[in-house]
C-alpha positions, -999 to +999 in steps of 0.1 A: -167+085-110-136+069-129-135+062-167-128+021-157-146+000-145-134-006-111-145-042-094-175-046-069-163-058-038-187-088-036-173-098-065-139-092-057-141-110-024-155-140-049-124-138-064-102-141-035-075-170-028-065-184+004-031-197+016-013-202+054+012-178+066+028-192+101-004-205+108-027-177+100-052-177+072-043-151+046-063-143+013-044-128-015-054-121-051-040-132-087-046-124-120-033-118-159-007-143-179+015-166-152+041-161-176+043-124-174+064-104-156+052-104-120+036-071-106+029-071-061+007-042-057+010-038-017-021-019+004-025+006+033-032+012+066-065+007+070-078-008+040-066-034+019-059-049-014-091-042-029-079-003-029-064-012-059-098-023-078-100+004-107-060-009-117-065-045-115-082-057-147-058-031-165-024-040-148-033-075-153-038-073-195+003-065-186+017-082-158+010-110-134-005-093-111-005-106-074-025-088-037-027-102-005-044-088+026-020-083+049-022-101+089-044-075+101-061-061+071-089-071+051-099-105+047-070-116+060-067-130+103-065-108+124-047-121+154-055-107+189-022-099+209+000-102+181+030-078+179+023-067+145+054-060+121+063-043+086+092-065+088+066-096+090+043-079+067+074-079+037+084-116+049+043-124+039+052-113+009+079-132+001+060-165+014+030-151-011+058-148-042+071-182-029+039-200-027+034-184-063+065-201-072+076-164-085+115-163-095+114-138-124+125-104-104+095-087-090+079-054-095+068-034-068+037-007-067+031+005-027+012+025-010+007+046+022+019+015+051+028-003+022+058+020+009+075+008+042+072-030+037+083-021-002+112-001+012+121-035+035+116-054+001+139-032-015+166-032+014+168-066+015+166-071-028+207-050-016+208-080+007+203-103-024+168-119-004+149-108-030+149-095-065+132-066-076+127-054-113+108-019-096+096+003-075+068+029-072+055+042-043+024+058-045+015+087-011+030+071+021+047+079+048+086+071+031+105+095+059+094+095+095+102+133+095+077+142+067+046+121+075+020+135+094-007+114+109-040+121+116-055+129+151-069+085+148-036+075+141-019+097+171-051+083+195-039+047+182-004+051+194-013+065+229-023+048+263-057+044+252-053+033+218-072+002+224-100+018+234-097+044+208-092+009+181-123-004+197-148+026+193-134+032+161-168+031+134-178+038+099-182+074+109-150+080+121-139+063+092-157+086+072-141+118+092-114+103+086-113+098+050-128+135+041-096+149+057-073+136+036-087+128-001-088+157-018-115+182-020-133+169-056-122+131-055-139+126-018-152+089-013-190+080-024-211+065+007-209+033-010-173+034-010-171+042+029-194+013+034-172-007+014-138+004+030-155-004+063-166-036+055-134-048+052-119-026+084-145-043+103-141-076+090-127-102+120-133-081+147-104-054+127-111-027+152-094-047+180-062-047+163-057-011+150-037+000+180-013-032+177-013-025+132-003+017+143+030+005+160+039+010+121+049+043+126+076+040+154+085+009+136+094+038+108+116+061+123+140+026+141+145+011+102+148+053+086+187+048+080+182+012+065+152+023+044+161+061+030+196+043+022+179+017+003+166+039-019+197+060-019+216+028-035+201+027-065+203-003-089+162+001-084+142+022-104+121+037-087+094+062-093+069+083-071+032+088-078+015+114-054-012+130-046-004+168-042-032+176-018-027+151+007-019+165+046-004+134+057+023+130+026+016+149-007+035+178-015+054+181+013+072+143+014+081+147-022+099+174-015+117+157+006+117+129-014+135+151-043+163+160-015+173+130-004+171+105-032+196+115-066+180+119-101+144+118-079+113+107-106+086+122-091+050+128-106+025+152-086-012+152-092-025+182-083-058+182-062-056+145-054-054+132-017-041+105+001-060+078-023-045+083-057-061+047-068-093+049-064-092+092-064-078+094-097-071+059-112-065+069-148-034+091-141-022+070-118-023+038-143-008+062-169+020+074-151+029+039-138+025+021-174+052+054-186+073+043-161+075+008-170+074+014-209+103+038-201+124+009-180+117-016-217+128+016-241+164+015-219+176-020-221 
């Protein structure tokens, strides 16, 4: 169990706010002093912003924390037949920041699918379309060549993907998560119920085969996104659960090959969801990163 108290899903949902993005009803959360530095938290696939609940209160004492359930995820709209895209999800993040009147440089903390959205925001920073203060990536497919998807992800991409999505269940989720969480940090039955509740909301399994198109989209955008990370000018850190079979230590090794002066932290025995498996460690390494930024000014 985490020493950080966390926020129960029912309480989390009760704190959610709504805005409209391209005609779709979106849910978002914000906490902390509105004059503090903005910190945008971007969740992964197939879960939602509740992934950050252990870190939320501690981060909100220091920053203005902002998160939304992206289109197709959690408590936000999940339009059927929609052509979901990581670029559109980056548009969504910018629309949310605009909705909140955020003009200060934005710091980003991202995970999994959210890492790709953060990479796009980093590319846009270099194009002067947004101003980032820093970016920290948790486990995610920063490089298509190191991403090792689980079986259900491969099946969702296949010609029978729509059927696989409709058959996706809490049992299938538990089987997938058992493989990607660390051996000593497996999710509890209650956590699995809550993760499943967020996926199942608004018939989420019916759009999973459309959301999964992010995997080929990553390959299309690889050069743009890797060059954005290589360009410098924005402080980056990777905090990574080393035991993750999808994007663990092998992904960090590739990051160190490609990114000069790579700032990386490996969490031993932790899997794909460090923010729920080892939130105290993630918080410690995140705050140390931010303190070093301040000290370098």
